[in-house]
N, C-alpha and C positions, 0 to 999 in steps of 0.2 A: 503494499499500498503507502509506503513511504517514498520507494524508490517511481513508481506512479505518479504522486503529488509532485514529487522533484522533475520528474518530464516534462509534466503539464506549466509547471513552472517556466521551466525552460523554453517551451514554447513561446509562451506567457511574455517572455522576456523579450525573444527575437522578432514578437511581432512588434511589441513595442520600439523596440530600437526600426524596424522599416517602416513603425509611420512616424517617426523622425526624418527618415533620410528622403519620404515623398514631399513634403516642406519646398524641397529642392528642385522637385521636376518640372518642369516645363509642359503646359497644356497641350501643346504639340507632341511630345512624346507620348505622354496619355493617350492622347489620341489615335496615335500610331499602334500603339499595342493594343488597344482595342480595335479600331480594325483587321489586325493580325488574329488576334482573339476570334473575331466573327469567322472569317477565313478557316481558323484549325478545325472551328468548331464544327463545319462545314465537313473538311475535312477525313473529320475524325468521327463521322455520323456512325461508321460501321461499328467503331470498338463500343463506343459510348452508348448505342443500342443492343451490344451484345452482354454489354455489363449490366445494363438497366431489366433485359433479361432472367439475369439471376436475381434478382431484387425481386420481381413481379415473380418469377417460380416460387417464392417465399410466400407470397402473400396469398389469398383468398380471393378469386375473382370478385367474388358479390360484397367484398370489405368495401365503402366506401372510399376510401385512399385509394383503389386500387389504380382508378383513373387519373388521381392526381401524382402516384407515382411513374406511370406509364411516358415513355420518350418513344417519339416517333418517329420520321424522317422529315413531315412538315411542322410539328413541335419545334424539332428541332432548327429547322428552316427559321421559324418563328424568332426564336429564342437569338439567333444570328443576327437576324433583321432590326431585332432589340436592341443588343448589343450594338450596331452601326449607330442608331438612332440616337444613344445615349454619348455618342462619340463625336458626333458630329453636335451635339449640343454645347452652348457659351458654358462655361465653367463658372462653378456658383460661388468659388473661393474669390476672396480679397477684392469684393463687392463693396465701393462706400456706402453704409446704408443712413449713416448722418456725419454731418461735419460742421464744426462750428468752431469760430475765432471768440478767444476770450477776452476783455477787456486790458488781460494782462499780457496779451500776445500771444499766451499758450494756442496752439492747434488744435483740434481734439474729431478724431477720426473716431466711427464703429465701423469695423472692418468684418468681414465673414469670414471664417478660419475652419480648419477641419476639426472633428470632434476630436481624431486621434485614432484609437479602434473601437471597432463598433464589433459589439459579439451578435453573433444569429442564432437562434436554438428554434431548429425546424423539424417537420415531420414530414416524409414520402412525399419531398416535392423537390426532386434534382433540381430542375428547371431554374430553383430559387439560387444556387450554387453559383451559375454563370450570371445572374441576375443581380444579385449581392455583391458581386467581386465588381462588375464593370460601376453599378452606382458608387461603391467605395471609392475604385481607384478615380474617376472622374471628380467625385469631391475629395479627393486628395486623404482618403481616410486607409490604412491596413483595417482587412475584416477576419475578425477567428471563427471560423463555421461547426456548429454542434450539429449534425444531421442525426438522424434516427438509425435504428439498426437497419430496418428497410428498406434504407437507399443508399447502404452504405459502398455497394460495388459502384452505385451510376456516379456517386456524390467523389468516391478515390477517383473512378476515372478522369471525370470533370477537372479535378484539381488538378490533377497529374498535366493536364493540356494546359489548364493556367500558368501550373509553374514552367514548363516548359518555354511557354511565349515570355515570361520574365526574364527569364535566362538568354532569352534570345535577344533581349534590349537592355542586357545589363543591369537589372533592375535587381533587386532582392526578391527573391524567392518566398519571402515570408511574410510577402506584403499579402498576401492570403494563406490562412492554416487551418488546416482539420483535424479536430480533432479527434479521437476515437468515440463510436458510439455507446461508451458504457455510463452510468450513472453517476459515477465518482466523479468523472468529468462536467456533468453536468454542475454537480456541486462546486466544483473548484472555480467554475468560469461563474459562478453567479456572487461568488465571491472575491472575485477578481479586481478587488480594488489596486488603483496603482497602476494597473494594468491594461484592463478594458474599462471605457469610458461611458460604455452605452449599453445596453442588453436590447434588442429586441427580439421577442418572442412569435413564430410562425404557427400555427396549427391549432389543433384542437383549444375548447374553452378551459380544460383540463390541463394542458400545457401551460396556457396562458396566464392561469393562476399558481398553476405551482411557482412558475419564473415570479412572478408579482410579487408570493407571499415567500419566498424564501431568498429573491436576489438580493444585494448588500450593495449595489451600484443602482443609477440610475435604468430604467427600463421603460419602454413603450411598448404600450397593449394592441397589437397586431391582430384580423386575421378572423377569429368568430364573428359568421353572419347572420343571422337571427333578420332578414327580410320581409318586407311586409308590402303589398301592392293595393290600394284601396282602389275599388270601384264605383265612382260616384255615381249619385242619382243624376248627374248632369254627363256622367264618359260619356263618350262614345263605344258602340259597342265592337265597330271592326275596328278600332287601333286598341281596345281590352282584349279582346279575341286573339291578336296578335303579339300583342306587349306578354299579357300573363305567357302564353305556348312559349315564347322566346326565354323571356327570365326564368321558368320552371325547367326547360329542358336542356337552352343548348350546350350549358355544362352542369348539371346539378351537383358535380361532387366538388364545387367552388362556394368561395362564402359570400358571392353577392347573387345567388342564385334565391330564387322567390321561394319563402319558406311556407307562408300565408296570405293566401287571397283574401279579404275586408270588403265586404259587398254590402253597401245597401239595400234595405228591405223590400224598397220598389224596384230593384233591378234583377231580382232574381228571377223573372222570365226571360235572362242573359243567361244566367247559367248552364242551360242545353246545348247550347252552342259554345261555350268556352268550355264545356265537358268533351265535346264530341272533338275538339280539336285536342285538347291532351289526352285524351283516347290513343291519338297518333302514336304515341310514346308511352302507351299504357300507365301513366302517370297513378299510384294509390292516393287516393283520398280520404281525410278526413272531415265529415262534416258537422256541422252543429245541430242543432235540434230545429232550427229553421230554413236552412238549407239542404239537410238531407233529402226531405220529400220532393223536393225537384230533380235532384241530381238523380234518385233513384230509377225516375221516369226515362233516363236516357244510359246512365253507366251501368257500366257490367256488375253486379253484386260481389263478383270475386277483387276488384280495386276500388270501392266503395265500403266504408266504414262510421259507424257513428264514432264522433271526436269526443275525445278526454279531456282533463285537464292538462294531461302531458302533452295535449296536441299543439297546445299554443307555447308560444317560448323555446320551442324547439326547431335546432338547426339539420336539417333532415341529411343535409347531403346527400341525398341521393332522387329517386324520382318518387316521392312522397311530398305533400302537401296540406296543409289544412285550408280550410274555408271556416271564415268567422261572418256573421250577418250582422248586422249594427242597423238603427233605426234613426240613427242623425248624424250628422257630420261631426260632430263633438263628440260622439261614443265613438267613431271610427279612430280621432286621433288620438283617445285617451286609452283605447285598445291598443296600441301603436307604439305610443309613448310607454306603456307599461310591459308588452314583451318584449322590445325590441333590444338589439343589442349595440345600439347607434351605429350602425355600419351605413345600409344604405336603404332606403323606403321611398315608395312612389304613390302617385294618384292619379290618377284615368279619368279626366273633368274638362268641359269647355267652359265650364265657370271661373272665369280670371280670378273674381273675389274670393273663392274655395282655393284656387293654385295658391295665392299669396298667402291668406292664411294659414296654409296647411305648410308651406314654406319657413313661417316664421314661427310655428307652435310644434313642429316635431323636432325631437332632438337628436341628431344621429348626423354626420358624417356629409352626408351627399344627400341629397333630398330630390327628387324625381319628378318631373310632370310630364303626362304622357309619353314616355320612353320606359325601355327596360331598366333594370337595375341589374343586367349583365353588363354597362358602362364602366360603372365602378373598378376602373384597371389603370394604372398607373400609362401605359402608352395611348388606353383612348383617349387618357383625358393631352395629349400631348405631351406628357410627360417623360418618353422616352420609354422607360420601363416602370417599377415600384420595387422600393424594398418590403412594403408593406401596406396594408388600411390598417391606417391608426382611427381606434375608437374611444380616443380619450379626448381629452382637450388641450393639454400641455403641452408647449412645444409645439407638435404636430398633431394636424386630423384630416383625414382622408385618405386618399392615395399618398406616401412619402416617397419621394424623390429627390434628387438633387440641394435643392434649397433645404430641405428638412433634416440633414445629413450634414448641415454645417452651423454649428454657435458662431459666437463670434468677441473679437477682442477689441478694447478702444486703444488706438494709437494715439500718443500724447509727443507734440513735436515741441519744443522751448529752443529758446538761446539765451540760456541762463538764470533763468526765472525760478526763485525760490519763495516760499511761499511765509508771509509774514506772519511775528507771534501773535 
């Protein structure tokens, strides 16, 4: 155990040293590294997929995390494109946020700087390995990665590619560090004061809770998404049918997928059309006492169940969803704010006053009107990629990209000034 702790400490010390070196790396070099990484991601697709197959073989294909774990040629191509997008973005480091000239002649500037070393703890999402490195490097940060045992082969293969690219550009390969997948490594990482400046967990609510409750260094919570879409009494049925279908079925295993349809009681007659569309993907529906009779007219019995208390406030991460009927706009807002994880919430309505009130009253990082919650994504928001979706309010909220991976320092320029007694 002592030897293991010493090894982890050595890895963290090297990551901290590498972070210091990044302060002197030009943005042109960072751009070149990332563009080359995109090339290598494509060129090494076969070897990454082979490693990914080993991880997939250890997981039950019915597990909601299976789709998150799975890599394909198309997904790796998308990852490479995201890396190129990040490479082309303006550096967030060195921006003057505020500047003033004091009466005594001091010039004071507030300037963006990297955090230093960012730790990421994540489950079954090997794409995160590429995304995190690209965003951290572009923002001048070293990264310490702690993936789960379910993706160890994929993550190891990806980090090997990253380190190879770093060596080609004479950069410290410890700019990225992959810790072993054990619990002891997690505990040491959460207590790594002086080595890691910020921890970001990406995964289940259980993982996020564990990190928040046990870390002795700052944490930004990300990931858990209990997402609602409210179909208002003024909603357009055609828009609603397509939005609900897309939000639920596009990628049901990700955090921006729809979990609960909230519908005004005056529009229950639209449920049949919504359900027939959802039936194309055999979505399981847990309906409350008001919506169940309407759905039972058109929906198969083996896919329709009576909702229970557990049906609401649940992140399904699969082709399952609940339906909640409300008798007023105010009840819809109350229900959503009660069960929301503060990730992404939507309203379908043609009433502009309702939409504006919904935006003001819903407490979530991303609030939609007449669009699918599936868009909550750094790339879709024009941020290049994301390191996670923050569901808290301090420092960062919503998709976290380059700007959110910086802090700031004050730069004071003088010419011999001393403060009077």
